[in-house]
C-alpha positions in Angstrom: 1.4 9.0 -19.8 3.7 8.3 -17.2 5.9 5.1 -16.8 5.6 2.5 -13.7 6.5 3.8 -10.5 9.1 2.3 -8.5 10.2 3.7 -5.4 12.1 2.2 -2.4 12.1 3.6 1.1 15.2 3.0 3.7 14.0 5.8 6.3 11.0 7.7 7.4 11.2 10.5 4.6 11.3 7.4 2.3 8.1 5.6 3.9 6.4 9.2 3.6 6.5 9.1 0.1 5.7 5.6 -0.9 2.5 6.5 1.4 1.2 9.4 -0.6 1.2 7.0 -3.6 -0.4 4.5 -1.9 -2.9 6.6 -0.7 -6.7 5.2 -1.3 -5.3 1.8 -2.6 -7.6 -1.2 -2.6 -6.4 -4.5 -1.6 -8.3 -7.8 -1.0 -7.0 -10.0 2.0 -6.2 -12.7 0.2 -3.7 -10.6 -1.5 -2.1 -9.6 1.9 0.7 -12.1 2.8 3.6 -12.7 5.5 6.3 -14.8 3.8 8.0 -15.9 7.0 10.3 -18.1 6.3 11.6 -15.1 3.5 10.8 -12.5 6.2 9.1 -10.9 3.7 5.5 -9.3 3.9 3.5 -8.6 0.4 0.3 -6.4 -0.6 -0.8 -6.7 -4.2 -2.9 -3.0 -4.6 -4.7 -1.5 -7.0 -3.3 2.0 -6.6 -5.0 4.9 -7.6 -2.6 6.8 -9.7 -2.1 10.1 -8.1 0.9 11.5 -9.8 -0.9 11.2 -12.9 -1.7 14.3 -14.7 -5.3 14.6 -15.1 -4.9 16.7 -18.5 -4.4 13.2 -20.1 -7.4 11.2 -22.4 -9.6 10.9 -18.9 -9.3 12.4 -15.9 -8.3 9.3 -13.4 -6.2 6.0 -13.8 -5.6 3.0 -11.0 -2.9 0.4 -12.1 -1.5 -3.3 -9.5 1.0 -2.5 -7.7 3.2 -4.4 -5.4 4.6 -3.3 -1.6 6.9 -5.4 -0.3 8.5 -4.8 3.5 11.9 -7.1 4.2 13.4 -7.8 7.2 10.1 -8.4 8.9 10.3 -10.7 11.6 6.7 -10.4 12.9 3.4 -8.9 12.0 0.3 -8.4 14.4 -2.9 -7.2 12.4 -6.5 -4.8 14.2 -9.8 -5.8 12.6 -7.9 -7.3 10.0 -11.3 -10.1 8.9 -9.0 -13.2 7.9 -11.5 -15.5 7.4 -13.2 -12.9 4.6 -10.4 -13.4 1.8 -12.8 -11.6 -0.5 -13.0 -8.6 1.4 -11.8 -5.1 0.1 -9.4 -2.7 2.6 -8.8 1.0 1.4 -4.9 2.0 2.1 -5.1 4.8 3.8 -1.2 5.0 5.0 1.8 3.6 6.2 4.2 5.1 8.5 7.2 3.6 10.5 6.1 4.2 14.1 9.7 3.4 15.6 12.9 1.7 14.4 11.1 -1.5 14.7 7.9 -1.3 13.2 5.8 -0.2 10.7 2.2 0.3 11.0 0.0 0.1 7.3 -3.9 2.1 8.2 -6.7 1.1 6.5 -10.5 2.7 6.6 -13.0 1.6 9.6 -9.7 1.5 12.2 -8.3 -1.7 10.2 -4.3 -1.6 10.9 -1.5 -4.2 10.0 1.6 -3.7 12.1 5.2 -4.9 10.8 8.1 -5.5 13.3 10.9 -5.2 11.2 14.7 -5.6 11.8 15.2 -2.3 9.5 13.1 -0.4 7.2 13.8 -1.9 3.7 10.7 -1.2 1.4 9.7 -1.6 -1.8 6.8 -0.4 -4.2 6.4 -1.0 -7.8 3.6 -1.0 -10.4 2.8 -4.0 -12.1 0.5 -4.5 -15.3 -1.0 -1.3 -17.5 -2.7 1.4 -15.5 -6.4 1.9 -17.0 -8.7 4.6 -16.9 -11.1 5.3 -14.0 -14.2 7.7 -13.8 -13.7 7.7 -10.0 -11.5 9.6 -7.9 -11.1 8.9 -4.5 -12.6 11.4 -1.6 -13.1 11.2 1.8 -15.6 13.3 4.0 -13.8 16.4 5.7 -14.6 15.6 9.7 
């Protein structure tokens, strides 16, 4: 089995790699936090392990991961149900919009935009992966 994933992003290309790794991650609204004094935005994810070998023991795995953005100066939400802390969101992608912003895109048209001083992002797996019988799938539009 593969080891724990640890990635960092300092440019758009790096962030594209992280985006691929976190595609279809599940995150509870309560597990998204802007630590204003630290200029940090953190998400705790239930990440589908796209990089795992489907020939090992079971076809699919998930793991808990932390996605951290540093040098965050402001956070804006689009249709994020902040009053529903148990609501699960499906993270589809993360992308650098320009030199001073990153957008986390979720299903159902939801998004979080981070205003940043510079791109400084880290993704790290925590805990041990567990098998799952389900592989995320999206309808083709």
